[in-house]
C-alpha positions as CSV (number, residue, x, y, z in Angstrom):
1,M,4.5,-97.0,14.0
2,K,2.8,-96.5,17.4
3,F,-0.3,-98.7,18.0
4,M,0.6,-101.2,15.3
5,S,2.8,-103.9,16.8
6,E,1.1,-103.5,20.2
7,Y,-2.3,-104.2,18.8
8,R,-1.1,-107.1,16.7
9,D,0.6,-109.0,19.6
10,A,-0.3,-112.6,19.2
11,E,-0.1,-113.5,22.9
12,S,-2.4,-110.7,24.0
13,T,-4.9,-111.6,21.3
14,K,-4.9,-115.3,22.3
15,K,-5.4,-114.2,25.9
16,Y,-8.6,-112.4,24.9
17,I,-9.7,-115.4,22.9
18,R,-9.3,-117.6,26.0
19,E,-11.3,-115.0,28.0
20,I,-14.1,-115.1,25.4
21,Q,-14.1,-118.9,25.7
22,A,-14.2,-118.7,29.5
23,I,-17.3,-116.5,29.6
24,S,-19.2,-117.7,26.6
25,T,-22.1,-120.1,27.4
26,K,-24.8,-119.0,24.9
27,K,-25.0,-118.9,21.1
28,C,-24.5,-115.3,19.9
29,V,-24.5,-113.6,16.6
30,I,-22.3,-110.5,16.3
31,M,-22.1,-108.2,13.2
32,E,-19.2,-105.9,12.5
33,I,-20.3,-102.9,10.5
34,C,-17.0,-102.0,8.9
35,G,-15.4,-103.7,5.8
36,G,-11.9,-103.0,7.2
37,Q,-12.9,-105.0,10.3
38,T,-14.2,-107.8,8.1
39,H,-10.9,-108.1,6.3
40,A,-8.9,-108.0,9.5
41,L,-11.1,-110.7,11.1
42,L,-10.5,-113.1,8.2
43,K,-6.9,-112.1,7.5
44,Y,-5.8,-112.9,11.1
45,G,-8.2,-115.9,11.4
46,I,-10.0,-114.5,14.4
47,D,-13.3,-115.9,13.2
48,E,-11.8,-119.4,13.2
49,L,-10.3,-119.0,16.7
50,L,-13.8,-118.4,18.2
51,Q,-15.9,-121.3,19.4
52,D,-18.8,-122.5,17.3
53,N,-21.4,-120.8,19.3
54,I,-20.1,-117.4,18.3
55,T,-21.1,-116.4,14.8
56,L,-19.7,-113.3,13.0
57,L,-21.8,-111.7,10.3
58,H,-20.5,-109.0,8.0
59,G,-22.7,-105.9,7.6
60,P,-23.0,-103.1,5.0
61,G,-19.8,-101.4,6.2
62,C,-18.1,-101.1,2.9
63,P,-18.9,-97.7,1.3
64,V,-17.7,-98.8,-2.1
65,C,-20.0,-101.9,-1.9
66,V,-23.1,-100.0,-1.0
67,T,-22.7,-97.2,-3.7
68,P,-25.7,-97.9,-5.9
69,L,-25.5,-98.8,-9.6
70,D,-27.1,-95.6,-10.7
71,K,-24.3,-93.6,-9.1
72,I,-21.7,-95.7,-10.9
73,D,-23.6,-95.1,-14.2
74,K,-23.9,-91.4,-13.5
75,A,-20.2,-91.3,-12.7
76,I,-19.4,-93.0,-16.1
77,K,-21.8,-90.7,-17.9
78,I,-20.2,-87.6,-16.4
79,A,-16.6,-88.9,-17.0
80,S,-17.5,-89.5,-20.7
81,M,-18.5,-85.9,-21.3
82,P,-16.1,-83.6,-23.2
83,D,-14.1,-81.1,-21.1
84,V,-14.6,-83.2,-17.9
85,I,-11.8,-84.3,-15.5
86,F,-13.4,-87.0,-13.3
87,C,-11.6,-87.6,-10.0
88,S,-12.1,-90.6,-7.7
89,F,-10.6,-92.7,-5.0
90,G,-8.9,-95.7,-6.7
91,D,-11.1,-98.4,-5.3
92,M,-14.1,-97.0,-7.2
93,L,-12.6,-97.5,-10.7
94,R,-13.3,-101.3,-10.9
95,V,-16.7,-101.3,-9.3
96,P,-19.1,-102.6,-12.0
97,G,-22.0,-100.4,-13.2
98,S,-24.9,-101.7,-15.2
99,S,-22.7,-102.3,-18.3
100,E,-19.1,-101.2,-17.5
101,D,-16.9,-99.6,-14.9
102,L,-14.9,-96.4,-14.6
103,L,-11.7,-98.1,-15.6
104,S,-13.2,-99.1,-18.9
105,A,-14.3,-95.5,-19.4
106,K,-10.8,-94.4,-18.7
107,A,-9.4,-97.0,-21.2
108,R,-11.6,-95.3,-23.9
109,G,-9.6,-92.1,-23.4
110,N,-11.7,-90.2,-20.8
111,D,-9.8,-88.1,-18.3
112,I,-10.4,-90.1,-15.1
113,R,-7.8,-89.5,-12.3
114,I,-7.2,-91.3,-9.0
115,V,-6.7,-88.8,-6.2
116,Y,-6.0,-89.3,-2.5
117,S,-8.3,-86.5,-1.2
118,P,-11.1,-84.3,-2.5
119,M,-8.7,-81.3,-1.9
120,D,-6.5,-82.8,-4.7
121,A,-9.5,-82.6,-7.0
122,L,-10.1,-79.0,-6.0
123,D,-6.4,-78.2,-6.8
124,I,-6.9,-79.8,-10.3
125,A,-9.9,-77.6,-10.8
126,R,-7.9,-74.5,-10.0
127,Q,-5.2,-75.6,-12.4
128,N,-7.6,-76.4,-15.2
129,P,-10.2,-73.5,-15.3
130,D,-11.3,-74.5,-18.8
131,K,-12.4,-78.0,-17.5
132,N,-15.2,-79.2,-15.3
133,V,-13.6,-81.2,-12.5
134,V,-15.9,-83.6,-10.7
135,F,-15.0,-85.6,-7.5
136,F,-16.8,-88.8,-6.7
137,G,-17.8,-88.3,-3.1
138,I,-18.5,-91.7,-1.6
139,G,-18.2,-93.0,1.9
140,F,-19.6,-93.1,5.4
141,E,-19.4,-90.2,7.9
142,T,-15.6,-90.8,7.9
143,T,-15.0,-89.2,4.5
144,V,-17.7,-86.5,4.6
145,P,-15.8,-83.7,6.4
146,A,-13.0,-83.8,3.9
147,V,-15.5,-83.6,1.0
148,A,-17.4,-80.8,2.8
149,M,-14.2,-78.8,3.3
150,A,-13.4,-79.1,-0.5
151,V,-16.9,-77.9,-1.4
152,Y,-16.7,-75.1,1.2
153,R,-13.4,-73.9,-0.1
154,A,-14.7,-74.0,-3.7
155,F,-17.6,-71.9,-2.5
156,E,-15.4,-69.4,-0.7
157,L,-13.0,-69.1,-3.6
158,N,-15.8,-69.1,-6.2
159,I,-14.3,-72.0,-8.1
160,S,-17.2,-72.7,-10.4
161,N,-15.7,-75.6,-12.4
162,F,-15.6,-77.9,-9.4
163,S,-18.5,-80.2,-8.3
164,V,-19.1,-83.4,-6.4
165,L,-21.1,-86.5,-7.3
166,V,-22.5,-87.1,-3.8
167,S,-23.1,-90.7,-2.6
168,H,-22.5,-90.4,1.2
169,V,-24.3,-92.8,3.5
170,L,-24.9,-92.9,7.3
171,V,-24.3,-95.9,9.6
172,P,-27.1,-95.6,12.3
173,P,-30.0,-95.8,9.8
174,A,-28.4,-98.9,8.3
175,I,-28.1,-100.6,11.7
176,E,-31.8,-99.8,12.3
177,A,-32.7,-101.2,8.9
178,I,-30.9,-104.5,9.7
179,L,-32.5,-104.7,13.2
180,S,-36.0,-104.0,11.9
181,S,-35.8,-106.6,9.1
182,P,-37.8,-109.8,9.3
183,H,-34.5,-111.6,8.7
184,A,-32.9,-109.9,11.7
185,A,-30.6,-112.4,13.5
186,V,-28.0,-110.0,14.9
187,Q,-27.6,-109.9,18.7
188,G,-24.7,-107.5,19.0
189,F,-22.7,-105.0,16.9
190,L,-19.1,-103.9,16.5
191,A,-19.4,-100.3,15.5
192,A,-16.8,-98.8,13.2
193,G,-14.2,-96.8,15.1
194,H,-13.3,-94.4,12.4
195,V,-16.9,-93.4,11.9
196,C,-17.3,-92.8,15.6
197,A,-14.1,-90.8,15.7
198,V,-16.0,-88.2,13.6
199,M,-19.5,-88.7,14.9
200,G,-19.0,-90.0,18.4
201,Y,-21.4,-92.7,19.6
202,R,-24.3,-90.8,21.1
203,E,-26.5,-91.8,18.1
204,Y,-26.0,-95.4,18.9
205,I,-27.4,-95.1,22.5
206,P,-31.1,-94.9,21.5
207,I,-30.6,-97.8,19.1
208,A,-29.1,-100.0,21.8
209,E,-32.0,-99.1,24.1
210,K,-34.7,-99.6,21.6
211,Y,-33.6,-103.0,20.3
212,K,-32.0,-104.2,23.5
213,I,-28.8,-104.9,21.7
214,P,-25.2,-104.3,22.8
215,I,-23.1,-102.0,20.5
216,V,-19.3,-101.9,21.0
217,V,-17.2,-99.2,19.3
218,T,-14.2,-101.1,18.0
219,G,-10.9,-100.5,16.3
220,F,-9.3,-102.4,13.4
221,E,-6.3,-104.4,14.7
222,P,-6.5,-108.0,16.0
223,L,-6.4,-107.0,19.6
224,D,-9.1,-104.3,19.1
225,L,-11.4,-106.8,17.5
226,V,-11.0,-109.6,20.1
227,Q,-11.5,-107.0,22.9
228,G,-14.6,-105.7,21.1
229,I,-16.0,-109.2,20.7
230,Y,-15.2,-110.0,24.4
231,M,-17.0,-106.8,25.5
232,C,-20.0,-107.7,23.3
233,V,-20.2,-111.4,24.5
234,K,-19.8,-110.2,28.1
235,Q,-22.9,-107.9,27.7
236,L,-24.9,-110.7,26.2
237,E,-23.9,-113.2,28.9
238,E,-24.9,-110.6,31.6
239,G,-28.1,-109.6,29.9
240,R,-27.0,-106.0,29.3
241,A,-27.5,-103.9,26.1
242,V,-25.5,-100.6,26.2
243,V,-23.0,-98.8,24.1
244,E,-19.4,-99.3,25.1
245,N,-16.2,-97.9,23.7
246,Q,-13.3,-100.2,23.1
247,Y,-11.5,-97.7,20.8
248,T,-10.8,-95.2,23.6
249,R,-7.5,-94.1,22.1
250,S,-9.3,-92.5,19.1
251,V,-13.0,-92.1,19.9
252,K,-14.8,-89.8,22.3
253,K,-18.5,-89.9,23.1
254,E,-19.1,-86.5,21.4
255,G,-16.9,-87.1,18.4
256,N,-15.2,-84.4,16.4
257,I,-17.5,-81.4,16.9
258,P,-15.9,-79.0,14.3
259,A,-16.2,-81.8,11.6
260,Q,-19.9,-82.3,12.6
261,Q,-20.6,-78.6,12.4
262,L,-19.1,-78.4,8.9
263,M,-21.2,-81.4,7.8
264,K,-24.4,-79.8,9.2
265,K,-23.6,-76.5,7.5
266,L,-23.3,-78.1,4.0
267,Y,-25.5,-81.2,4.0
268,K,-29.0,-82.3,4.6
269,T,-30.3,-85.8,5.4
270,V,-32.1,-87.6,2.6
271,N,-33.3,-91.1,1.7
272,R,-30.6,-93.1,0.0
273,Q,-30.5,-96.2,-2.2
274,W,-28.0,-98.8,-1.0
275,R,-26.6,-101.2,-3.6
276,G,-28.2,-104.6,-3.2
277,I,-30.3,-103.5,-0.3
278,G,-32.7,-100.8,-1.5
279,E,-33.8,-97.5,-0.1
280,I,-33.1,-96.7,3.6
281,A,-34.9,-93.7,5.0
282,D,-32.7,-90.7,6.1
283,S,-29.6,-92.7,5.4
284,G,-27.8,-90.4,3.0
285,L,-26.5,-86.9,2.8
286,Q,-27.1,-84.3,0.0
287,L,-25.7,-80.9,-0.5
288,K,-28.0,-78.1,0.7
289,K,-29.7,-75.8,-1.9
290,E,-27.3,-73.0,-1.3
291,Y,-24.4,-75.3,-2.3
292,G,-26.3,-76.8,-5.3
293,A,-23.9,-75.3,-7.8
294,F,-21.4,-77.9,-6.6
295,D,-23.8,-80.8,-6.9
296,A,-22.8,-82.7,-10.0
297,E,-26.2,-84.4,-10.4
298,V,-27.8,-81.0,-10.5
299,K,-25.1,-79.5,-12.6
300,F,-25.2,-82.2,-15.3
301,N,-29.0,-82.9,-14.9
302,L,-28.6,-86.6,-14.0
303,R,-31.1,-87.0,-11.2
304,N,-33.5,-89.3,-13.1
305,I,-31.2,-92.1,-14.1
306,L,-32.5,-95.3,-12.4
307,V,-30.9,-98.8,-12.8
308,R,-32.1,-102.3,-11.9
309,E,-29.8,-104.5,-9.8
310,P,-28.6,-107.7,-11.5
311,D,-30.3,-110.9,-10.4
312,N,-27.2,-113.1,-10.4
313,C,-25.4,-111.3,-7.5
314,I,-26.4,-111.9,-3.9
315,S,-24.2,-109.1,-2.5
316,G,-27.3,-107.4,-1.0
317,M,-27.9,-110.5,1.2
318,V,-24.2,-110.6,2.1
319,L,-24.3,-106.9,3.1
320,Q,-27.3,-107.6,5.4
321,G,-25.7,-110.6,7.0
322,I,-28.4,-113.0,5.6
323,K,-25.8,-115.1,3.6
324,K,-22.1,-115.6,3.7
325,P,-20.1,-115.0,0.4
326,T,-19.4,-118.7,0.0
327,E,-23.2,-119.4,-0.2
328,C,-23.2,-117.6,-3.6
329,A,-23.2,-120.0,-6.6
330,A,-21.0,-117.6,-8.5
331,F,-18.4,-117.1,-5.7
332,G,-14.9,-117.8,-6.9
333,T,-16.0,-119.0,-10.3
334,A,-18.1,-116.6,-12.3
335,C,-17.3,-113.9,-9.7
336,T,-13.7,-113.2,-8.8
337,P,-11.8,-110.0,-8.0
338,E,-10.5,-109.9,-11.6
339,H,-14.1,-110.3,-13.0
340,P,-16.5,-109.2,-10.2
341,L,-20.3,-109.4,-10.5
342,G,-20.7,-107.1,-7.6
343,A,-18.9,-104.5,-5.6
344,T,-18.4,-106.8,-2.6
345,M,-15.9,-108.8,-4.6
346,V,-13.8,-106.0,-6.0
347,S,-13.6,-103.6,-3.1
348,S,-10.6,-103.7,-0.7
349,E,-13.2,-103.7,2.1
350,G,-15.7,-106.1,0.5
351,A,-16.8,-109.2,2.3
352,C,-16.7,-111.4,-0.8
353,A,-13.1,-110.3,-1.6
354,A,-12.1,-111.1,2.0
355,Y,-13.5,-114.6,1.8
356,Y,-11.8,-115.1,-1.6
357,Y,-8.4,-114.0,-0.4
358,Y,-8.4,-115.5,3.1
359,R,-10.7,-118.5,2.9
360,K,-11.3,-120.0,-0.5
361,N,-7.8,-119.5,-2.0
362,N,-5.3,-119.4,0.9
363,E,-2.4,-119.2,-1.6
364,H,-3.5,-115.6,-2.3
365,S,-2.8,-114.5,1.3
366,A,0.7,-116.1,1.4
């Protein structure tokens, strides 16, 4: 496949590591904002190739991980109702709610199906007019246009038995929340290339200016990541703080305008709870009133379910870059991918899972 072997070339990657070593004179703390980047950094050992004065922190860039407990509980409650077919991406089924996960609800006989796109769920609704079909709409700006298109098609075709449990979150407000925290230690960001492919990177420019912090839009392969780190370190060494685009093969400054227009047509910005972190202002999306018939929380009257986060999981501090997964007393013992306490251990993009597979138990990555 094009852009796979080229961007996993070991010699090219090592060349950039040497370039980073050649220009790096200061201590710097860089946070990647995407869980896919976190896994790639650890899988390929990039974090271990960097010198000690460069620290990588792992941000709240895993959409599964930041989906709040109350959304999981609402999903289970809806899925347990008679005449409901509940559809979800596969990585949400083992994320623990307050007492169980969707996989346990499926084991009890509820009709819970893994789908690969929200349009698959819409097709299921068309094929089962006597059932209420609900899609679990989670994710950052990357997944929103596809969910929006499914809702818009349901609206156009008057498919009244389709709805979405919306739990979309936005990246720029999360970056601002991290930078405005009293615990803020981040000096540079690697922004998620797939999010910027949809949204562009204009929203990051005022953040870089306000907080005097470099932001580099970065891809997901080893060469992407070391180039992104190099560009970020170079800015810090030169005393610059601007937005740069390493991922030029996929990202334009303006992003995908038709996708943005569709999002704006269907959604409004709202405050959103982030699992383990709390509420972040204007960090979520909700369907507008005119599309309220497709909002599962409204349809099933579930807006007032609130759930307290467990005390024995530090995933919130991991997601904010305050602690590393290995600093958790439960890491690898009471909390494993098979028996997770929090979403960061079960998700394929979670930082705790990355450390479990690629650091604590190296035999898992063989």
